[in-house]
Biopython code that builds the backbone (N, CA, C, O; Angstrom):
import numpy as np
from Bio.PDB.StructureBuilder import StructureBuilder

atoms = [
    (1, "MET", "N", (138.041, 234.904, -53.597)),
    (1, "MET", "CA", (136.685, 235.154, -53.125)),
    (1, "MET", "C", (136.689, 236.064, -51.904)),
    (1, "MET", "O", (135.635, 236.567, -51.516)),
    (2, "ASP", "N", (137.849, 236.289, -51.287)),
    (2, "ASP", "CA", (137.968, 237.236, -50.175)),
    (2, "ASP", "C", (136.921, 237.039, -49.087)),
    (2, "ASP", "O", (136.340, 238.014, -48.609)),
    (3, "GLY", "N", (136.670, 235.787, -48.686)),
    (3, "GLY", "CA", (135.715, 235.511, -47.629)),
    (3, "GLY", "C", (134.285, 235.363, -48.099)),
    (3, "GLY", "O", (133.397, 235.090, -47.291)),
    (4, "SER", "N", (134.041, 235.536, -49.385)),
    (4, "SER", "CA", (132.699, 235.367, -49.930)),
    (4, "SER", "C", (132.448, 233.895, -50.192)),
    (4, "SER", "O", (133.389, 233.113, -50.329)),
    (5, "CYS", "N", (131.180, 233.518, -50.261)),
    (5, "CYS", "CA", (130.826, 232.129, -50.525)),
    (5, "CYS", "C", (129.533, 232.094, -51.338)),
    (5, "CYS", "O", (129.040, 233.136, -51.770)),
    (6, "GLY", "N", (129.002, 230.932, -51.541)),
    (6, "GLY", "CA", (127.786, 230.776, -52.322)),
    (6, "GLY", "C", (126.566, 231.437, -51.721)),
    (6, "GLY", "O", (125.578, 231.674, -52.415)),
    (7, "GLU", "N", (126.628, 231.739, -50.425)),
    (7, "GLU", "CA", (125.514, 232.389, -49.743)),
    (7, "GLU", "C", (125.658, 233.915, -49.731)),
    (7, "GLU", "O", (124.760, 234.609, -49.255)),
    (8, "THR", "N", (126.758, 234.440, -50.239)),
    (8, "THR", "CA", (126.985, 235.880, -50.244)),
    (8, "THR", "C", (125.969, 236.562, -51.148)),
    (8, "THR", "O", (125.797, 236.181, -52.306)),
    (9, "LYS", "N", (125.303, 237.565, -50.610)),
    (9, "LYS", "CA", (124.242, 238.287, -51.317)),
    (9, "LYS", "C", (124.840, 239.343, -52.242)),
    (9, "LYS", "O", (125.964, 239.794, -52.023)),
    (10, "PRO", "N", (124.094, 239.740, -53.277)),
    (10, "PRO", "CA", (124.588, 240.802, -54.163)),
    (10, "PRO", "C", (125.016, 242.049, -53.390)),
    (10, "PRO", "O", (126.062, 242.629, -53.680)),
    (11, "SER", "N", (124.218, 242.460, -52.417)),
    (11, "SER", "CA", (124.555, 243.652, -51.634)),
    (11, "SER", "C", (125.859, 243.470, -50.870)),
    (11, "SER", "O", (126.602, 244.433, -50.684)),
    (12, "GLU", "N", (126.148, 242.253, -50.424)),
    (12, "GLU", "CA", (127.387, 241.997, -49.696)),
    (12, "GLU", "C", (128.595, 242.075, -50.622)),
    (12, "GLU", "O", (129.637, 242.602, -50.233)),
    (13, "PHE", "N", (128.470, 241.557, -51.844)),
    (13, "PHE", "CA", (129.543, 241.718, -52.821)),
    (13, "PHE", "C", (129.769, 243.196, -53.124)),
    (13, "PHE", "O", (130.906, 243.666, -53.162)),
    (14, "LEU", "N", (128.673, 243.920, -53.337)),
    (14, "LEU", "CA", (128.777, 245.332, -53.730)),
    (14, "LEU", "C", (129.342, 246.217, -52.623)),
    (14, "LEU", "O", (129.992, 247.223, -52.906)),
    (15, "SER", "N", (129.100, 245.852, -51.371)),
    (15, "SER", "CA", (129.575, 246.683, -50.265)),
    (15, "SER", "C", (130.886, 246.180, -49.649)),
    (15, "SER", "O", (131.370, 246.771, -48.684)),
    (16, "ALA", "N", (131.460, 245.120, -50.178)),
    (16, "ALA", "CA", (132.670, 244.520, -49.602)),
    (16, "ALA", "C", (133.950, 245.278, -49.913)),
    (16, "ALA", "O", (135.001, 244.964, -49.354)),
    (17, "GLY", "N", (133.883, 246.264, -50.788)),
    (17, "GLY", "CA", (135.085, 247.011, -51.137)),
    (17, "GLY", "C", (135.979, 246.304, -52.136)),
    (17, "GLY", "O", (137.135, 246.688, -52.314)),
    (18, "LEU", "N", (135.456, 245.265, -52.795)),
    (18, "LEU", "CA", (136.234, 244.555, -53.809)),
    (18, "LEU", "C", (136.424, 245.410, -55.057)),
    (18, "LEU", "O", (137.413, 245.262, -55.774)),
    (19, "TRP", "N", (135.476, 246.301, -55.310)),
    (19, "TRP", "CA", (135.511, 247.209, -56.446)),
    (19, "TRP", "C", (134.639, 248.406, -56.120)),
    (19, "TRP", "O", (133.906, 248.387, -55.130)),
    (20, "ASP", "N", (134.704, 249.422, -56.916)),
    (20, "ASP", "CA", (133.896, 250.627, -56.732)),
    (20, "ASP", "C", (132.460, 250.308, -57.142)),
    (20, "ASP", "O", (132.204, 250.015, -58.310)),
    (21, "SER", "N", (131.528, 250.361, -56.204)),
    (21, "SER", "CA", (130.134, 250.004, -56.494)),
    (21, "SER", "C", (129.508, 250.936, -57.528)),
    (21, "SER", "O", (128.508, 250.584, -58.154)),
    (22, "ARG", "N", (130.092, 252.129, -57.713)),
    (22, "ARG", "CA", (129.573, 253.040, -58.746)),
    (22, "ARG", "C", (129.963, 252.573, -60.145)),
    (22, "ARG", "O", (129.338, 252.957, -61.133)),
    (23, "GLN", "N", (131.011, 251.734, -60.222)),
    (23, "GLN", "CA", (131.467, 251.209, -61.511)),
    (23, "GLN", "C", (130.840, 249.848, -61.832)),
    (23, "GLN", "O", (130.925, 249.379, -62.967)),
    (24, "ALA", "N", (130.222, 249.223, -60.849)),
    (24, "ALA", "CA", (129.558, 247.932, -61.054)),
    (24, "ALA", "C", (128.159, 248.160, -61.615)),
    (24, "ALA", "O", (127.522, 249.174, -61.326)),
    (25, "THR", "N", (127.690, 247.219, -62.410)),
    (25, "THR", "CA", (126.335, 247.274, -62.952)),
    (25, "THR", "C", (125.599, 246.011, -62.538)),
    (25, "THR", "O", (126.124, 244.904, -62.660)),
    (26, "VAL", "N", (124.373, 246.188, -62.046)),
    (26, "VAL", "CA", (123.519, 245.065, -61.691)),
    (26, "VAL", "C", (122.481, 244.933, -62.795)),
    (26, "VAL", "O", (121.722, 245.864, -63.065)),
    (27, "TYR", "N", (122.455, 243.768, -63.430)),
    (27, "TYR", "CA", (121.490, 243.480, -64.486)),
    (27, "TYR", "C", (120.438, 242.533, -63.936)),
    (27, "TYR", "O", (120.756, 241.621, -63.172)),
    (28, "TYR", "N", (119.189, 242.746, -64.322)),
    (28, "TYR", "CA", (118.129, 241.837, -63.910)),
    (28, "TYR", "C", (117.130, 241.681, -65.047)),
    (28, "TYR", "O", (116.957, 242.576, -65.875)),
    (29, "ALA", "N", (116.483, 240.534, -65.067)),
    (29, "ALA", "CA", (115.503, 240.223, -66.111)),
    (29, "ALA", "C", (114.619, 239.089, -65.605)),
    (29, "ALA", "O", (114.912, 238.455, -64.591)),
    (30, "ALA", "N", (113.532, 238.847, -66.334)),
    (30, "ALA", "CA", (112.639, 237.739, -66.008)),
    (30, "ALA", "C", (112.650, 236.745, -67.150)),
    (30, "ALA", "O", (112.744, 237.110, -68.322)),
    (31, "LEU", "N", (112.553, 235.483, -66.779)),
    (31, "LEU", "CA", (112.454, 234.402, -67.747)),
    (31, "LEU", "C", (111.475, 233.390, -67.171)),
    (31, "LEU", "O", (111.829, 232.624, -66.276)),
    (32, "THR", "N", (110.250, 233.381, -67.675)),
    (32, "THR", "CA", (109.183, 232.515, -67.196)),
    (32, "THR", "C", (109.028, 232.650, -65.685)),
    (32, "THR", "O", (108.530, 233.671, -65.210)),
    (33, "ASP", "N", (109.445, 231.636, -64.918)),
    (33, "ASP", "CA", (109.308, 231.660, -63.461)),
    (33, "ASP", "C", (110.577, 232.102, -62.747)),
    (33, "ASP", "O", (110.634, 232.073, -61.518)),
    (34, "ASP", "N", (111.583, 232.505, -63.487)),
    (34, "ASP", "CA", (112.866, 232.863, -62.899)),
    (34, "ASP", "C", (113.149, 234.353, -63.003)),
    (34, "ASP", "O", (112.781, 235.006, -63.980)),
    (35, "ILE", "N", (113.804, 234.873, -61.985)),
    (35, "ILE", "CA", (114.362, 236.223, -62.031)),
    (35, "ILE", "C", (115.862, 236.039, -62.175)),
    (35, "ILE", "O", (116.490, 235.362, -61.362)),
    (36, "LEU", "N", (116.430, 236.632, -63.194)),
    (36, "LEU", "CA", (117.863, 236.559, -63.454)),
    (36, "LEU", "C", (118.519, 237.798, -62.864)),
    (36, "LEU", "O", (117.995, 238.902, -63.007)),
    (37, "LEU", "N", (119.655, 237.628, -62.206)),
    (37, "LEU", "CA", (120.368, 238.747, -61.615)),
    (37, "LEU", "C", (121.854, 238.512, -61.785)),
    (37, "LEU", "O", (122.365, 237.458, -61.406)),
    (38, "ASN", "N", (122.554, 239.485, -62.351)),
    (38, "ASN", "CA", (124.005, 239.429, -62.566)),
    (38, "ASN", "C", (124.624, 240.726, -62.078)),
    (38, "ASN", "O", (124.020, 241.794, -62.179)),
    (39, "ILE", "N", (125.822, 240.622, -61.552)),
    (39, "ILE", "CA", (126.645, 241.798, -61.285)),
    (39, "ILE", "C", (127.803, 241.743, -62.259)),
    (39, "ILE", "O", (128.473, 240.717, -62.379)),
    (40, "CYS", "N", (128.039, 242.840, -62.955)),
    (40, "CYS", "CA", (129.183, 242.952, -63.860)),
    (40, "CYS", "C", (130.039, 244.127, -63.408)),
    (40, "CYS", "O", (129.539, 245.225, -63.163)),
    (41, "THR", "N", (131.325, 243.876, -63.303)),
    (41, "THR", "CA", (132.268, 244.939, -62.977)),
    (41, "THR", "C", (133.608, 244.584, -63.596)),
    (41, "THR", "O", (134.167, 243.519, -63.331)),
    (42, "GLY", "N", (134.108, 245.473, -64.409)),
    (42, "GLY", "CA", (135.339, 245.169, -65.129)),
    (42, "GLY", "C", (135.162, 243.911, -65.937)),
    (42, "GLY", "O", (134.224, 243.805, -66.726)),
    (43, "CYS", "N", (136.044, 242.961, -65.754)),
    (43, "CYS", "CA", (135.957, 241.706, -66.516)),
    (43, "CYS", "C", (135.286, 240.585, -65.720)),
    (43, "CYS", "O", (135.306, 239.429, -66.144)),
    (44, "ILE", "N", (134.692, 240.916, -64.571)),
    (44, "ILE", "CA", (134.055, 239.921, -63.703)),
    (44, "ILE", "C", (132.537, 239.976, -63.853)),
    (44, "ILE", "O", (131.938, 241.050, -63.912)),
    (45, "GLN", "N", (131.938, 238.797, -63.913)),
    (45, "GLN", "CA", (130.478, 238.694, -63.936)),
    (45, "GLN", "C", (130.063, 237.636, -62.913)),
    (45, "GLN", "O", (130.566, 236.512, -62.929)),
    (46, "ILE", "N", (129.138, 238.009, -62.024)),
    (46, "ILE", "CA", (128.627, 237.098, -61.004)),
    (46, "ILE", "C", (127.153, 236.846, -61.301)),
    (46, "ILE", "O", (126.364, 237.787, -61.386)),
    (47, "HIS", "N", (126.782, 235.578, -61.457)),
    (47, "HIS", "CA", (125.399, 235.185, -61.705)),
    (47, "HIS", "C", (124.797, 234.686, -60.397)),
    (47, "HIS", "O", (125.436, 233.941, -59.654)),
    (48, "PHE", "N", (123.579, 235.096, -60.124)),
    (48, "PHE", "CA", (122.875, 234.667, -58.922)),
    (48, "PHE", "C", (121.622, 233.890, -59.283)),
    (48, "PHE", "O", (120.952, 234.197, -60.269)),
    (49, "GLN", "N", (121.309, 232.884, -58.480)),
    (49, "GLN", "CA", (120.014, 232.212, -58.546)),
    (49, "GLN", "C", (119.100, 232.963, -57.584)),
    (49, "GLN", "O", (119.525, 233.347, -56.494)),
    (50, "VAL", "N", (117.867, 233.171, -57.975)),
    (50, "VAL", "CA", (116.897, 233.855, -57.121)),
    (50, "VAL", "C", (115.781, 232.875, -56.790)),
    (50, "VAL", "O", (115.170, 232.296, -57.688)),
    (51, "ASP", "N", (115.515, 232.689, -55.498)),
    (51, "ASP", "CA", (114.402, 231.851, -55.065)),
    (51, "ASP", "C", (113.123, 232.668, -55.258)),
    (51, "ASP", "O", (112.870, 233.615, -54.512)),
    (52, "THR", "N", (112.330, 232.307, -56.245)),
    (52, "THR", "CA", (111.135, 233.091, -56.589)),
    (52, "THR", "C", (109.858, 232.551, -55.957)),
    (52, "THR", "O", (108.763, 232.924, -56.378)),
    (53, "ALA", "N", (109.974, 231.690, -54.965)),
    (53, "ALA", "CA", (108.780, 231.152, -54.304)),
    (53, "ALA", "C", (107.901, 232.268, -53.742)),
    (53, "ALA", "O", (106.686, 232.103, -53.641)),
    (54, "PHE", "N", (108.504, 233.403, -53.374)),
    (54, "PHE", "CA", (107.751, 234.509, -52.777)),
    (54, "PHE", "C", (106.755, 235.157, -53.741)),
    (54, "PHE", "O", (105.848, 235.860, -53.296)),
    (55, "ILE", "N", (106.906, 234.935, -55.055)),
    (55, "ILE", "CA", (105.958, 235.558, -55.991)),
    (55, "ILE", "C", (104.729, 234.680, -56.226)),
    (55, "ILE", "O", (103.820, 235.064, -56.962)),
    (56, "GLY", "N", (104.704, 233.518, -55.608)),
    (56, "GLY", "CA", (103.532, 232.651, -55.702)),
    (56, "GLY", "C", (103.312, 232.120, -57.104)),
    (56, "GLY", "O", (104.257, 231.705, -57.775)),
    (57, "ASP", "N", (102.067, 232.134, -57.543)),
    (57, "ASP", "CA", (101.691, 231.592, -58.849)),
    (57, "ASP", "C", (101.953, 232.540, -60.011)),
    (57, "ASP", "O", (101.804, 232.158, -61.172)),
    (58, "ARG", "N", (102.345, 233.778, -59.703)),
    (58, "ARG", "CA", (102.606, 234.737, -60.780)),
    (58, "ARG", "C", (103.869, 234.370, -61.539)),
    (58, "ARG", "O", (104.757, 233.710, -61.000)),
    (59, "LYS", "N", (103.943, 234.787, -62.754)),
    (59, "LYS", "CA", (105.160, 234.651, -63.544)),
    (59, "LYS", "C", (106.124, 235.760, -63.127)),
    (59, "LYS", "O", (105.699, 236.832, -62.697)),
    (60, "ALA", "N", (107.394, 235.501, -63.254)),
    (60, "ALA", "CA", (108.405, 236.487, -62.872)),
    (60, "ALA", "C", (108.252, 237.778, -63.664)),
    (60, "ALA", "O", (108.467, 238.864, -63.125)),
    (61, "ILE", "N", (107.885, 237.675, -64.924)),
    (61, "ILE", "CA", (107.731, 238.884, -65.745)),
    (61, "ILE", "C", (106.577, 239.746, -65.233)),
    (61, "ILE", "O", (106.640, 240.973, -65.311)),
    (62, "GLU", "N", (105.531, 239.120, -64.714)),
    (62, "GLU", "CA", (104.430, 239.877, -64.113)),
    (62, "GLU", "C", (104.912, 240.586, -62.852)),
    (62, "GLU", "O", (104.622, 241.763, -62.639)),
    (63, "TYR", "N", (105.648, 239.856, -62.023)),
    (63, "TYR", "CA", (106.174, 240.445, -60.792)),
    (63, "TYR", "C", (107.044, 241.666, -61.105)),
    (63, "TYR", "O", (106.885, 242.716, -60.484)),
    (64, "LEU", "N", (107.964, 241.529, -62.070)),
    (64, "LEU", "CA", (108.835, 242.660, -62.419)),
    (64, "LEU", "C", (108.019, 243.839, -62.940)),
    (64, "LEU", "O", (108.336, 244.992, -62.647)),
    (65, "GLY", "N", (106.980, 243.556, -63.704)),
    (65, "GLY", "CA", (106.150, 244.620, -64.257)),
    (65, "GLY", "C", (105.338, 245.361, -63.209)),
    (65, "GLY", "O", (105.020, 246.537, -63.383)),
    (66, "GLU", "N", (105.002, 244.678, -62.123)),
    (66, "GLU", "CA", (104.159, 245.263, -61.078)),
    (66, "GLU", "C", (104.960, 245.886, -59.934)),
    (66, "GLU", "O", (104.405, 246.660, -59.154)),
    (67, "SER", "N", (106.232, 245.570, -59.819)),
    (67, "SER", "CA", (107.031, 246.006, -58.672)),
    (67, "SER", "C", (107.815, 247.268, -58.974)),
    (67, "SER", "O", (108.253, 247.501, -60.100)),
    (68, "THR", "N", (107.979, 248.082, -57.928)),
    (68, "THR", "CA", (108.898, 249.203, -58.043)),
    (68, "THR", "C", (110.315, 248.645, -57.956)),
    (68, "THR", "O", (110.520, 247.527, -57.483)),
    (69, "LEU", "N", (111.265, 249.409, -58.401)),
    (69, "LEU", "CA", (112.657, 248.970, -58.355)),
    (69, "LEU", "C", (113.113, 248.752, -56.911)),
    (69, "LEU", "O", (113.834, 247.795, -56.629)),
    (70, "SER", "N", (112.704, 249.625, -56.004)),
    (70, "SER", "CA", (113.116, 249.456, -54.608)),
    (70, "SER", "C", (112.514, 248.188, -54.004)),
    (70, "SER", "O", (113.182, 247.498, -53.233)),
    (71, "ARG", "N", (111.280, 247.876, -54.338)),
    (71, "ARG", "CA", (110.669, 246.647, -53.835)),
    (71, "ARG", "C", (111.382, 245.424, -54.414)),
    (71, "ARG", "O", (111.661, 244.465, -53.694)),
    (72, "LEU", "N", (111.675, 245.461, -55.707)),
    (72, "LEU", "CA", (112.386, 244.352, -56.344)),
    (72, "LEU", "C", (113.705, 244.082, -55.637)),
    (72, "LEU", "O", (113.997, 242.939, -55.287)),
    (73, "VAL", "N", (114.497, 245.114, -55.425)),
    (73, "VAL", "CA", (115.805, 244.949, -54.798)),
    (73, "VAL", "C", (115.652, 244.388, -53.388)),
    (73, "VAL", "O", (116.379, 243.470, -53.007)),
    (74, "ARG", "N", (114.718, 244.928, -52.610)),
    (74, "ARG", "CA", (114.506, 244.434, -51.240)),
    (74, "ARG", "C", (114.008, 242.985, -51.236)),
    (74, "ARG", "O", (114.439, 242.184, -50.407)),
    (75, "ASP", "N", (113.105, 242.650, -52.158)),
    (75, "ASP", "CA", (112.573, 241.292, -52.219)),
    (75, "ASP", "C", (113.620, 240.274, -52.657)),
    (75, "ASP", "O", (113.669, 239.161, -52.132)),
    (76, "VAL", "N", (114.447, 240.652, -53.608)),
    (76, "VAL", "CA", (115.343, 239.698, -54.256)),
    (76, "VAL", "C", (116.673, 239.511, -53.516)),
    (76, "VAL", "O", (117.175, 238.389, -53.446)),
    (77, "ASP", "N", (117.244, 240.565, -52.972)),
    (77, "ASP", "CA", (118.601, 240.476, -52.418)),
    (77, "ASP", "C", (118.752, 239.347, -51.400)),
    (77, "ASP", "O", (119.733, 238.605, -51.444)),
    (78, "SER", "N", (117.816, 239.213, -50.509)),
    (78, "SER", "CA", (117.929, 238.195, -49.453)),
    (78, "SER", "C", (117.598, 236.789, -49.950)),
    (78, "SER", "O", (117.778, 235.814, -49.220)),
    (79, "ARG", "N", (117.121, 236.683, -51.178)),
    (79, "ARG", "CA", (116.700, 235.382, -51.708)),
    (79, "ARG", "C", (117.631, 234.873, -52.816)),
    (79, "ARG", "O", (117.202, 234.139, -53.707)),
    (80, "THR", "N", (118.876, 235.261, -52.752)),
    (80, "THR", "CA", (119.827, 234.868, -53.800)),
    (80, "THR", "C", (120.880, 233.911, -53.278)),
    (80, "THR", "O", (121.163, 233.851, -52.082)),
    (81, "LYS", "N", (121.448, 233.168, -54.206)),
    (81, "LYS", "CA", (122.637, 232.348, -53.985)),
    (81, "LYS", "C", (123.514, 232.526, -55.211)),
    (81, "LYS", "O", (123.016, 232.681, -56.326)),
    (82, "VAL", "N", (124.809, 232.504, -55.000)),
    (82, "VAL", "CA", (125.728, 232.605, -56.129)),
    (82, "VAL", "C", (125.580, 231.355, -56.988)),
    (82, "VAL", "O", (125.649, 230.231, -56.490)),
    (83, "ASP", "N", (125.377, 231.566, -58.271)),
    (83, "ASP", "CA", (125.299, 230.460, -59.218)),
    (83, "ASP", "C", (126.668, 230.209, -59.837)),
    (83, "ASP", "O", (127.143, 229.074, -59.874)),
    (84, "SER", "N", (127.299, 231.274, -60.322)),
    (84, "SER", "CA", (128.605, 231.136, -60.963)),
    (84, "SER", "C", (129.293, 232.493, -61.049)),
    (84, "SER", "O", (128.650, 233.541, -60.992)),
    (85, "ILE", "N", (130.602, 232.447, -61.184)),
    (85, "ILE", "CA", (131.414, 233.649, -61.343)),
    (85, "ILE", "C", (132.316, 233.434, -62.548)),
    (85, "ILE", "O", (132.980, 232.405, -62.672)),
    (86, "TYR", "N", (132.329, 234.424, -63.435)),
    (86, "TYR", "CA", (133.139, 234.338, -64.646)),
    (86, "TYR", "C", (134.105, 235.510, -64.704)),
    (86, "TYR", "O", (133.819, 236.600, -64.211)),
    (87, "SER", "N", (135.243, 235.263, -65.312)),
    (87, "SER", "CA", (136.217, 236.306, -65.591)),
    (87, "SER", "C", (136.492, 236.270, -67.092)),
    (87, "SER", "O", (136.818, 235.223, -67.650)),
    (88, "TYR", "N", (136.355, 237.422, -67.732)),
    (88, "TYR", "CA", (136.502, 237.522, -69.185)),
    (88, "TYR", "C", (137.726, 238.367, -69.538)),
    (88, "TYR", "O", (138.187, 239.161, -68.717)),
    (89, "PRO", "N", (138.254, 238.203, -70.749)),
    (89, "PRO", "CA", (139.388, 239.022, -71.159)),
    (89, "PRO", "C", (138.981, 240.460, -71.510)),
    (89, "PRO", "O", (139.845, 241.322, -71.666)),
    (90, "GLN", "N", (137.687, 240.723, -71.634)),
    (90, "GLN", "CA", (137.176, 242.071, -71.936)),
    (90, "GLN", "C", (136.127, 242.418, -70.884)),
    (90, "GLN", "O", (135.786, 241.582, -70.048)),
    (91, "ALA", "N", (135.618, 243.640, -70.922)),
    (91, "ALA", "CA", (134.599, 244.066, -69.963)),
    (91, "ALA", "C", (133.375, 243.161, -70.049)),
    (91, "ALA", "O", (132.903, 242.835, -71.138)),
    (92, "ALA", "N", (132.872, 242.765, -68.893)),
    (92, "ALA", "CA", (131.710, 241.882, -68.820)),
    (92, "ALA", "C", (130.428, 242.690, -68.960)),
    (92, "ALA", "O", (130.309, 243.786, -68.414)),
    (93, "THR", "N", (129.473, 242.138, -69.696)),
    (93, "THR", "CA", (128.142, 242.737, -69.811)),
    (93, "THR", "C", (127.122, 241.644, -69.589)),
    (93, "THR", "O", (127.475, 240.480, -69.399)),
    (94, "GLU", "N", (125.855, 242.023, -69.613)),
    (94, "GLU", "CA", (124.821, 241.009, -69.372)),
    (94, "GLU", "C", (124.946, 239.873, -70.369)),
    (94, "GLU", "O", (125.398, 240.068, -71.497)),
    (95, "GLU", "N", (124.546, 238.705, -69.949)),
    (95, "GLU", "CA", (124.637, 237.536, -70.807)),
    (95, "GLU", "C", (123.572, 237.608, -71.894)),
    (95, "GLU", "O", (122.449, 238.041, -71.634)),
    (96, "MET", "N", (123.909, 237.195, -73.088)),
    (96, "MET", "CA", (122.997, 237.182, -74.226)),
    (96, "MET", "C", (122.252, 238.510, -74.364)),
    (96, "MET", "O", (121.039, 238.550, -74.157)),
    (97, "PRO", "N", (122.933, 239.578, -74.703)),
    (97, "PRO", "CA", (122.301, 240.894, -74.796)),
    (97, "PRO", "C", (121.019, 240.850, -75.627)),
    (97, "PRO", "O", (120.985, 240.294, -76.725)),
    (98, "GLY", "N", (119.976, 241.448, -75.076)),
    (98, "GLY", "CA", (118.703, 241.542, -75.781)),
    (98, "GLY", "C", (117.819, 240.323, -75.663)),
    (98, "GLY", "O", (116.627, 240.402, -75.961)),
    (99, "ALA", "N", (118.368, 239.190, -75.236)),
    (99, "ALA", "CA", (117.589, 237.955, -75.208)),
    (99, "ALA", "C", (116.512, 237.957, -74.128)),
    (99, "ALA", "O", (115.465, 237.333, -74.301)),
    (100, "PHE", "N", (116.752, 238.641, -73.029)),
    (100, "PHE", "CA", (115.804, 238.605, -71.922)),
    (100, "PHE", "C", (115.324, 239.980, -71.500)),
    (100, "PHE", "O", (114.829, 240.128, -70.382)),
    (101, "ASN", "N", (115.447, 240.976, -72.334)),
    (101, "ASN", "CA", (114.998, 242.319, -71.979)),
    (101, "ASN", "C", (115.633, 242.781, -70.664)),
    (101, "ASN", "O", (114.948, 243.227, -69.744)),
    (102, "TRP", "N", (116.963, 242.661, -70.605)),
    (102, "TRP", "CA", (117.701, 243.045, -69.410)),
    (102, "TRP", "C", (117.448, 244.497, -69.043)),
    (102, "TRP", "O", (117.314, 245.354, -69.916)),
    (103, "ARG", "N", (117.386, 244.762, -67.762)),
    (103, "ARG", "CA", (117.348, 246.125, -67.216)),
    (103, "ARG", "C", (118.559, 246.242, -66.305)),
    (103, "ARG", "O", (119.104, 245.232, -65.862)),
    (104, "SER", "N", (118.977, 247.454, -66.027)),
    (104, "SER", "CA", (120.179, 247.595, -65.204)),
    (104, "SER", "C", (120.110, 248.806, -64.293)),
    (104, "SER", "O", (119.315, 249.724, -64.493)),
    (105, "LEU", "N", (120.967, 248.778, -63.293)),
    (105, "LEU", "CA", (121.186, 249.910, -62.421)),
    (105, "LEU", "C", (122.610, 249.786, -61.893)),
    (105, "LEU", "O", (123.204, 248.709, -61.945)),
    (106, "SER", "N", (123.144, 250.864, -61.396)),
    (106, "SER", "CA", (124.512, 250.805, -60.876)),
    (106, "SER", "C", (124.518, 250.051, -59.551)),
    (106, "SER", "O", (123.502, 249.958, -58.862)),
    (107, "GLY", "N", (125.668, 249.525, -59.219)),
    (107, "GLY", "CA", (125.811, 248.847, -57.943)),
    (107, "GLY", "C", (125.503, 249.773, -56.776)),
    (107, "GLY", "O", (124.910, 249.349, -55.785)),
    (108, "GLN", "N", (125.905, 251.040, -56.890)),
    (108, "GLN", "CA", (125.624, 252.002, -55.817)),
    (108, "GLN", "C", (124.132, 252.261, -55.699)),
    (108, "GLN", "O", (123.611, 252.367, -54.589)),
    (109, "ASP", "N", (123.432, 252.365, -56.830)),
    (109, "ASP", "CA", (121.977, 252.555, -56.773)),
    (109, "ASP", "C", (121.299, 251.348, -56.126)),
    (109, "ASP", "O", (120.342, 251.504, -55.369)),
    (110, "TYR", "N", (121.793, 250.151, -56.423)),
    (110, "TYR", "CA", (121.271, 248.924, -55.818)),
    (110, "TYR", "C", (121.405, 249.019, -54.290)),
    (110, "TYR", "O", (120.445, 248.773, -53.561)),
    (111, "LEU", "N", (122.588, 249.373, -53.823)),
    (111, "LEU", "CA", (122.816, 249.497, -52.379)),
    (111, "LEU", "C", (121.947, 250.588, -51.771)),
    (111, "LEU", "O", (121.393, 250.406, -50.687)),
    (112, "ASP", "N", (121.825, 251.711, -52.453)),
    (112, "ASP", "CA", (120.995, 252.812, -51.937)),
    (112, "ASP", "C", (119.535, 252.402, -51.796)),
    (112, "ASP", "O", (118.860, 252.857, -50.873)),
    (113, "LEU", "N", (119.042, 251.567, -52.674)),
    (113, "LEU", "CA", (117.653, 251.120, -52.603)),
    (113, "LEU", "C", (117.404, 250.192, -51.410)),
    (113, "LEU", "O", (116.263, 250.049, -50.969)),
    (114, "LEU", "N", (118.439, 249.572, -50.896)),
    (114, "LEU", "CA", (118.291, 248.707, -49.722)),
    (114, "LEU", "C", (118.269, 249.484, -48.415)),
    (114, "LEU", "O", (117.892, 248.939, -47.377)),
    (115, "ARG", "N", (118.663, 250.735, -48.452)),
    (115, "ARG", "CA", (118.722, 251.546, -47.214)),
    (115, "ARG", "C", (117.377, 252.091, -46.844)),
    (115, "ARG", "O", (117.249, 252.789, -45.838)),
]
sb = StructureBuilder()
sb.init_structure("model")
sb.init_model(0)
sb.init_chain("A")
sb.init_seg("    ")
for serial, (resi, resn, name, xyz) in enumerate(atoms, 1):
    if name == "N":
        sb.init_residue(resn, " ", resi, " ")
    sb.init_atom(name, np.array(xyz, "f"), 0.0, 1.0, " ", f" {name:<3s}", serial, name[0])
structure = sb.get_structure()
């Protein structure tokens, strides 16, 4: 974990130098009241829980539909906790492809949106 813990934010993982952030992919999607966020790089996949209390009574899918990507990244990054970390024998991709209408951006683009 190289000093990372359950409170480590996606941006902190991406900027820690553990891997090339240009090779990492950040996947996000909405599921009812939840925002799903994963980082995939090589054979590693990190799942984050997102505290969605900030969206109020709206559904997460409404929030994603109304927000710009930069707003989403700024709103979500500080409200995450590590849920789980997986290592696979092949390259990691989003969980259950197609099941949640996943969207993605590179790890470097994620970091650039926080600046």
